[in-house]
C-alpha positions as a printed NumPy array, in Angstrom:
array([[  1.286, -17.311,  17.573],
       [  4.554, -18.224,  15.893],
       [  4.605, -20.93 ,  13.251],
       [  7.657, -22.478,  11.63 ],
       [  7.09 , -23.736,   8.114],
       [  8.974, -26.552,   6.409],
       [ 10.643, -24.091,   4.028],
       [ 12.655, -22.407,   6.771],
       [ 10.23 , -19.565,   7.369],
       [  8.701, -18.179,  10.531],
       [  5.34 , -16.459,  10.404],
       [  3.5  , -14.251,  12.863],
       [  0.024, -12.836,  12.737],
       [ -0.289,  -9.136,  13.368],
       [ -2.228,  -5.971,  12.699],
       [ -1.066,  -3.009,  10.634],
       [ -0.423,  -0.045,  12.948],
       [  1.067,   2.482,  10.517],
       [  1.087,   2.722,   6.749],
       [  2.984,   4.94 ,   4.325],
       [  4.293,   4.659,   0.76 ],
       [  7.722,   3.524,   1.997],
       [  6.928,   1.238,   4.924],
       [  4.349,  -0.645,   6.927],
       [  4.572,  -1.038,  10.708],
       [  2.93 ,  -4.255,  11.897],
       [  2.155,  -4.852,  15.561],
       [  2.681,  -8.433,  16.689],
       [  1.759,  -9.82 ,  20.075],
       [  4.141, -12.484,  21.335],
       [  2.321, -14.627,  23.799],
       [  3.854, -17.13 ,  26.143],
       [  2.206, -20.532,  26.368],
       [  0.333, -19.58 ,  29.522],
       [ -1.052, -16.273,  28.232],
       [ -3.975, -18.035,  26.577],
       [ -4.781, -19.955,  29.775],
       [ -8.135, -19.262,  31.443],
       [ -6.375, -18.685,  34.794],
       [ -3.903, -16.084,  33.584],
       [ -5.615, -13.307,  35.561],
       [ -4.763, -15.048,  38.823],
       [ -1.241, -15.938,  37.771],
       [  1.708, -13.563,  37.545],
       [  3.458, -15.808,  35.031],
       [  1.388, -14.694,  32.033],
       [  3.385, -12.484,  29.723],
       [  2.376, -10.807,  26.499],
       [  4.752,  -8.505,  24.661],
       [  3.769,  -6.178,  21.851],
       [  6.428,  -6.052,  19.129],
       [  6.6  ,  -3.928,  16.02 ],
       [  8.067,  -5.027,  12.706],
       [  8.904,  -2.59 ,   9.934],
       [  8.318,  -3.845,   6.402],
       [  9.916,  -1.788,   3.63 ],
       [  9.132,  -3.864,   0.528],
       [  5.525,  -4.807,  -0.076],
       [  2.993,  -5.271,  -2.873],
       [ -0.74 ,  -4.914,  -2.643],
       [ -3.289,  -2.705,  -0.964],
       [ -3.158,  -2.569,   2.811],
       [ -4.934,  -0.44 ,   5.4  ],
       [ -4.38 ,   0.42 ,   9.053],
       [ -6.034,  -2.117,  11.34 ],
       [ -5.911,  -4.903,   8.747],
       [ -4.889,  -8.365,  10.019],
       [ -1.815,  -9.665,   8.197],
       [  0.777, -12.421,   8.32 ],
       [  4.44 , -11.418,   8.547],
       [  6.902, -13.964,   7.185],
       [ 10.647, -14.045,   7.775],
       [ 13.408, -16.556,   7.188],
       [ 14.685, -18.616,  10.102],
       [ 18.227, -17.609,   9.111],
       [ 17.337, -14.041,  10.095],
       [ 16.419, -15.289,  13.552],
       [ 19.79 , -16.976,  13.856],
       [ 21.517, -13.776,  12.734],
       [ 19.685, -11.745,  15.393],
       [ 20.543, -14.381,  17.995],
       [ 24.201, -14.187,  16.97 ],
       [ 24.408, -10.37 ,  17.21 ],
       [ 22.388, -10.149,  20.402],
       [ 23.694, -13.071,  22.456],
       [ 26.407, -15.27 ,  20.905],
       [ 28.92 , -12.611,  19.83 ],
       [ 28.744, -10.655,  23.119],
       [ 29.17 , -13.914,  25.056],
       [ 32.222, -14.811,  22.972],
       [ 33.697, -11.337,  23.51 ],
       [ 33.252, -11.625,  27.266],
       [ 34.805, -15.082,  27.387],
       [ 37.77 , -14.228,  25.146],
       [ 38.61 , -11.09 ,  27.13 ],
       [ 38.094, -12.845,  30.465],
       [ 40.38 , -15.733,  29.519],
       [ 42.991, -13.412,  27.996],
       [ 43.142, -11.066,  30.994],
       [ 43.183, -13.94 ,  33.471],
       [ 46.06 , -15.577,  31.594],
       [ 47.915, -12.239,  31.682],
       [ 47.782, -12.432,  35.506],
       [ 45.131,  -9.758,  36.045],
       [ 43.046, -10.325,  39.15 ],
       [ 39.74 , -12.136,  38.682],
       [ 37.775,  -9.076,  39.776],
       [ 39.497,  -6.747,  37.3  ],
       [ 39.246,  -9.341,  34.523],
       [ 35.528,  -9.78 ,  35.188],
       [ 34.803,  -6.06 ,  35.302],
       [ 36.716,  -5.324,  32.113],
       [ 35.037,  -8.262,  30.374],
       [ 31.604,  -6.936,  31.303],
       [ 32.593,  -3.36 ,  30.443],
       [ 33.293,  -4.495,  26.871],
       [ 29.547,  -4.847,  26.422],
       [ 29.106,  -1.074,  26.643],
       [ 31.022,  -0.246,  23.434],
       [ 29.731,  -3.431,  21.759],
       [ 26.072,  -2.52 ,  22.187],
       [ 26.822,   1.141,  21.411],
       [ 28.395,   0.099,  18.086],
       [ 25.428,  -2.184,  17.465],
       [ 23.136,   0.79 ,  18.124],
       [ 25.107,   3.025,  15.731],
       [ 24.937,   0.407,  12.962],
       [ 21.257,  -0.429,  13.549],
       [ 20.112,   1.04 ,  10.219],
       [ 22.598,  -1.024,   8.226],
       [ 21.713,  -4.132,  10.214],
       [ 17.984,  -3.422,   9.816],
       [ 18.388,  -3.496,   6.026],
       [ 19.67 ,  -7.073,   6.216],
       [ 16.396,  -8.22 ,   7.82 ],
       [ 13.7  ,  -8.562,   5.163],
       [ 10.11 ,  -9.584,   5.871],
       [  7.185, -10.408,   3.612],
       [  3.618,  -9.443,   4.351],
       [  0.43 , -11.202,   3.307],
       [ -3.148, -10.154,   4.048],
       [ -5.238, -12.493,   6.169],
       [ -8.858, -13.21 ,   5.254]])
């Protein structure tokens, strides 16, 4: 379950899936509020998603299967939100307004605005390693 601390940090509990000298892969289960409900088997609303976080800088002895706490800064969450949702939305709106003001038809303006997402997410994919380096997480063993 996600916890937000007063110091601007977000923590998740997880289990180490892979371990090497350079990185640790931690599996985290994001659960919706209803996934812990006793009636989730009869309800199609329950959703649990398994996420993996790669941690490149760590100190201490860890082992596969060990329960850990992964800590990240809330500013990193805002950065991910910006790249994933805010910037593409702004691109769509700017292009849509610009093309509409240039007397393009609404259909053409809408299609071109949506088509801009293809190169945007492709560029995001190509720069994923550089972006990944800007997201740093800490890891702490759980008792």
